[in-house]
The first five atom37 places (N, CA, C, CB, O) and aatype in JSON, in Angstrom:
{
  "aatype": [12, 15, 10, 6, 14, 10, 10, 2, 6, 9, 6, 2, 10, 11, 0, 6, 18, 6, 11, 13, 5, 1, 7, 2, 11, 15, 0, 7, 16, 1, 0, 1, 11, 4, 10, 5, 2, 19, 11, 11, 0, 0, 5, 3, 9, 1, 19, 6, 9, 5, 6, 0, 11, 16, 7, 12],
  "atom_mask": [
    [1, 1, 1, 1, 1],
    [1, 1, 1, 1, 1],
    [1, 1, 1, 1, 1],
    [1, 1, 1, 1, 1],
    [1, 1, 1, 1, 1],
    [1, 1, 1, 1, 1],
    [1, 1, 1, 1, 1],
    [1, 1, 1, 1, 1],
    [1, 1, 1, 1, 1],
    [1, 1, 1, 1, 1],
    [1, 1, 1, 1, 1],
    [1, 1, 1, 1, 1],
    [1, 1, 1, 1, 1],
    [1, 1, 1, 1, 1],
    [1, 1, 1, 1, 1],
    [1, 1, 1, 1, 1],
    [1, 1, 1, 1, 1],
    [1, 1, 1, 1, 1],
    [1, 1, 1, 1, 1],
    [1, 1, 1, 1, 1],
    [1, 1, 1, 1, 1],
    [1, 1, 1, 1, 1],
    [1, 1, 1, 0, 1],
    [1, 1, 1, 1, 1],
    [1, 1, 1, 1, 1],
    [1, 1, 1, 1, 1],
    [1, 1, 1, 1, 1],
    [1, 1, 1, 0, 1],
    [1, 1, 1, 1, 1],
    [1, 1, 1, 1, 1],
    [1, 1, 1, 1, 1],
    [1, 1, 1, 1, 1],
    [1, 1, 1, 1, 1],
    [1, 1, 1, 1, 1],
    [1, 1, 1, 1, 1],
    [1, 1, 1, 1, 1],
    [1, 1, 1, 1, 1],
    [1, 1, 1, 1, 1],
    [1, 1, 1, 1, 1],
    [1, 1, 1, 1, 1],
    [1, 1, 1, 1, 1],
    [1, 1, 1, 1, 1],
    [1, 1, 1, 1, 1],
    [1, 1, 1, 1, 1],
    [1, 1, 1, 1, 1],
    [1, 1, 1, 1, 1],
    [1, 1, 1, 1, 1],
    [1, 1, 1, 1, 1],
    [1, 1, 1, 1, 1],
    [1, 1, 1, 1, 1],
    [1, 1, 1, 1, 1],
    [1, 1, 1, 1, 1],
    [1, 1, 1, 1, 1],
    [1, 1, 1, 1, 1],
    [1, 1, 1, 0, 1],
    [1, 1, 1, 1, 1]
  ],
  "atom_positions": [
    [[47.54, 33.3, -70.75], [46.86, 34.15, -71.61], [47.99, 34.79, -72.4], [45.95, 35.18, -70.85], [48.9, 35.26, -71.71]],
    [[48.08, 34.86, -73.47], [48.89, 35.52, -74.45], [48.35, 36.4, -75.48], [49.53, 34.63, -75.06], [47.33, 36.08, -76.09]],
    [[48.91, 37.39, -75.68], [48.38, 38.52, -76.71], [49.29, 38.06, -77.99], [48.71, 40.35, -76.14], [48.95, 38.66, -79.01]],
    [[50.21, 37.26, -78.16], [50.95, 36.95, -79.3], [50.16, 36.67, -80.59], [51.74, 35.84, -78.98], [50.38, 37.22, -81.67]],
    [[49.16, 35.7, -80.33], [48.46, 35.37, -81.69], [47.7, 36.46, -82.1], [47.54, 34.15, -81.65], [47.45, 36.51, -83.31]],
    [[47.19, 37.48, -81.26], [46.4, 38.65, -81.68], [47.63, 39.6, -82.35], [45.51, 39.41, -80.28], [47.61, 39.83, -83.56]],
    [[48.39, 39.99, -81.74], [49.55, 40.82, -82.16], [49.93, 40.4, -83.62], [50.82, 40.63, -81.14], [49.89, 41.2, -84.56]],
    [[50.35, 38.88, -83.76], [50.68, 38.51, -85.03], [49.89, 38.66, -86.07], [50.95, 37.45, -85.04], [50.36, 39.06, -87.14]],
    [[48.73, 38.4, -85.94], [47.59, 38.4, -86.81], [47.41, 39.97, -87.18], [46.24, 37.71, -86.05], [47.06, 40.17, -88.35]],
    [[47.58, 40.98, -86.45], [47.37, 42.51, -86.66], [48.55, 42.79, -87.55], [47.36, 43.48, -85.21], [48.37, 43.58, -88.48]],
    [[49.67, 42.29, -87.39], [50.85, 42.45, -88.15], [50.57, 41.99, -89.55], [52.02, 41.69, -87.53], [50.63, 42.84, -90.45]],
    [[50.28, 40.75, -89.85], [49.83, 40.26, -91.14], [48.73, 41.04, -91.82], [49.39, 38.92, -90.99], [48.67, 41.0, -93.05]],
    [[47.86, 41.73, -91.14], [46.58, 42.54, -91.4], [47.09, 43.69, -91.99], [45.67, 42.88, -90.14], [46.65, 44.23, -93.01]],
    [[48.15, 44.1, -91.22], [48.73, 45.58, -91.65], [49.56, 45.36, -93.11], [49.92, 46.26, -90.32], [49.55, 46.27, -93.94]],
    [[50.21, 44.22, -93.34], [51.0, 44.13, -94.54], [50.21, 43.87, -95.52], [52.01, 43.21, -94.54], [50.52, 44.34, -96.61]],
    [[48.99, 43.07, -95.41], [48.16, 42.73, -96.46], [47.36, 43.86, -96.88], [47.35, 41.64, -96.12], [46.97, 43.92, -98.04]],
    [[47.07, 44.83, -95.96], [46.23, 46.0, -96.18], [46.96, 47.01, -96.83], [45.68, 46.53, -94.96], [46.42, 47.81, -97.59]],
    [[48.33, 47.01, -96.54], [49.13, 47.94, -97.41], [49.26, 47.46, -99.0], [50.63, 48.04, -96.75], [49.28, 48.28, -99.92]],
    [[49.32, 46.19, -99.19], [49.27, 45.58, -100.45], [48.16, 45.94, -101.17], [49.32, 44.25, -100.37], [48.32, 46.29, -102.34]],
    [[46.97, 45.91, -100.65], [45.63, 45.9, -101.12], [45.54, 47.39, -101.58], [44.5, 45.42, -99.96], [45.15, 47.69, -102.71]],
    [[45.98, 48.43, -100.54], [46.24, 49.92, -101.0], [46.77, 50.14, -102.25], [47.13, 50.6, -100.14], [46.36, 51.04, -102.98]],
    [[47.83, 49.24, -102.62], [48.74, 49.74, -103.76], [47.98, 48.9, -104.81], [50.54, 49.43, -103.61], [48.58, 48.72, -105.87]],
    [[46.79, 48.36, -104.67], [46.31, 47.96, -105.89], [46.12, 46.26, -106.14], [0.0, 0.0, 0.0], [45.43, 45.8, -107.05]],
    [[46.81, 45.54, -105.25], [46.84, 44.29, -105.31], [45.21, 43.53, -104.71], [48.2, 43.94, -104.47], [44.95, 43.37, -103.52]],
    [[44.46, 43.22, -105.65], [43.09, 43.03, -105.09], [43.15, 41.62, -104.14], [41.94, 42.9, -106.41], [42.47, 41.52, -103.12]],
    [[43.99, 40.63, -104.6], [43.92, 39.58, -104.03], [44.26, 39.67, -102.26], [44.8, 38.75, -104.87], [43.84, 38.99, -101.33]],
    [[45.06, 40.66, -102.31], [45.63, 41.19, -101.02], [44.33, 41.51, -100.0], [46.56, 42.64, -101.35], [44.36, 41.35, -98.78]],
    [[43.27, 41.95, -100.76], [42.14, 42.42, -99.83], [41.45, 41.06, -99.35], [0.0, 0.0, 0.0], [40.84, 41.22, -98.29]],
    [[41.4, 39.93, -99.8], [40.82, 38.84, -99.49], [41.49, 38.5, -98.27], [40.83, 37.87, -100.5], [40.91, 38.29, -97.21]],
    [[42.91, 38.45, -98.46], [43.78, 37.88, -97.22], [43.34, 38.98, -96.28], [45.63, 37.77, -97.44], [42.72, 38.57, -95.29]],
    [[43.5, 40.16, -96.36], [43.18, 41.09, -95.27], [41.93, 40.7, -94.57], [43.05, 42.5, -95.78], [41.84, 40.69, -93.34]],
    [[40.94, 40.36, -95.43], [39.52, 39.97, -94.59], [39.59, 39.04, -93.88], [38.38, 39.63, -95.28], [38.9, 39.07, -92.85]],
    [[40.47, 37.8, -94.16], [40.8, 36.65, -93.53], [41.66, 37.04, -92.36], [41.45, 35.69, -94.46], [41.69, 36.29, -91.39]],
    [[42.36, 38.13, -92.37], [43.15, 38.49, -91.24], [42.3, 38.98, -90.14], [44.14, 39.5, -91.6], [42.46, 38.65, -88.97]],
    [[41.3, 39.86, -90.61], [40.26, 40.49, -89.58], [39.42, 39.3, -89.14], [39.25, 41.73, -90.25], [38.81, 39.42, -88.08]],
    [[39.32, 38.18, -89.82], [38.6, 37.36, -89.14], [39.23, 36.75, -88.14], [38.08, 36.55, -89.84], [38.68, 36.58, -87.05]],
    [[40.46, 36.34, -88.41], [41.21, 35.89, -87.42], [41.64, 36.76, -86.13], [42.24, 35.48, -88.05], [41.96, 36.32, -85.03]],
    [[41.59, 37.94, -86.49], [41.76, 38.9, -85.26], [40.5, 38.9, -84.44], [42.08, 40.42, -85.72], [40.49, 39.12, -83.23]],
    [[39.48, 38.65, -85.14], [38.14, 38.63, -84.26], [38.14, 37.55, -83.42], [36.82, 38.53, -85.06], [37.87, 37.7, -82.23]],
    [[38.43, 36.39, -83.92], [38.65, 34.92, -83.07], [39.59, 35.1, -82.07], [39.21, 33.66, -83.94], [39.29, 34.72, -80.94]],
    [[40.75, 35.64, -82.3], [41.75, 35.7, -81.39], [41.11, 36.68, -80.07], [43.13, 36.32, -82.17], [41.19, 36.42, -78.87]],
    [[40.59, 37.68, -80.62], [40.08, 38.7, -79.28], [39.09, 38.06, -78.8], [39.55, 40.25, -79.56], [38.94, 38.24, -77.59]],
    [[38.12, 37.18, -79.44], [37.16, 36.55, -78.54], [37.67, 35.42, -77.49], [36.14, 35.95, -79.4], [37.07, 35.13, -76.45]],
    [[38.77, 34.89, -77.91], [39.59, 33.81, -77.19], [40.11, 34.53, -75.97], [40.85, 33.18, -78.11], [40.11, 33.96, -74.88]],
    [[40.56, 35.79, -76.12], [41.14, 36.46, -75.09], [40.0, 36.75, -74.09], [41.86, 37.71, -75.59], [40.09, 36.46, -72.9]],
    [[38.81, 37.39, -74.71], [37.65, 37.77, -73.86], [37.17, 36.58, -72.74], [36.4, 38.11, -74.9], [36.97, 36.74, -71.53]],
    [[37.08, 35.37, -73.52], [36.71, 34.15, -72.76], [37.88, 34.02, -71.51], [36.71, 32.75, -73.86], [37.62, 33.86, -70.32]],
    [[38.97, 34.11, -72.02], [39.97, 33.82, -70.79], [40.09, 34.59, -69.81], [41.19, 33.71, -71.1], [40.61, 34.26, -68.75]],
    [[39.55, 35.94, -70.11], [39.59, 37.04, -68.95], [38.38, 36.83, -68.18], [39.64, 38.61, -69.48], [38.39, 37.1, -66.98]],
    [[37.29, 36.38, -68.76], [35.69, 36.05, -68.18], [35.92, 35.04, -67.24], [34.48, 35.45, -69.35], [35.42, 35.11, -66.12]],
    [[36.71, 34.01, -67.63], [36.86, 32.97, -66.8], [37.72, 33.1, -65.72], [37.19, 31.99, -67.45], [37.47, 32.47, -64.69]],
    [[38.7, 33.83, -65.79], [39.58, 34.24, -64.8], [38.98, 35.31, -63.78], [40.77, 34.75, -65.48], [39.37, 35.36, -62.62]],
    [[38.0, 36.17, -64.3], [37.3, 36.85, -63.1], [36.35, 36.1, -62.78], [36.77, 38.18, -63.27], [35.89, 36.65, -61.78]],
    [[35.62, 35.0, -63.02], [34.67, 34.24, -62.31], [35.24, 32.85, -61.5], [33.61, 33.88, -63.35], [34.61, 32.03, -60.82]],
    [[36.62, 32.92, -61.84], [37.26, 31.85, -61.11], [36.97, 30.46, -61.42], [0.0, 0.0, 0.0], [36.79, 29.6, -60.55]],
    [[36.92, 30.25, -62.63], [36.58, 28.82, -63.31], [38.03, 28.24, -63.53], [35.64, 28.93, -64.92], [38.19, 27.13, -64.04]]
  ]
}
């Protein structure tokens, strides 16, 4: 289990969101994509933790 994919995606999100805040509208689309990737990475980690708990 590794948190690296999640942390990397959060860093990408931070950069894109800052660009969006400065008025770059296309960065908003990229920020939303990053958020979707964060959600997926978090779900993958949740599944790994659950499998470890149940001994699978």
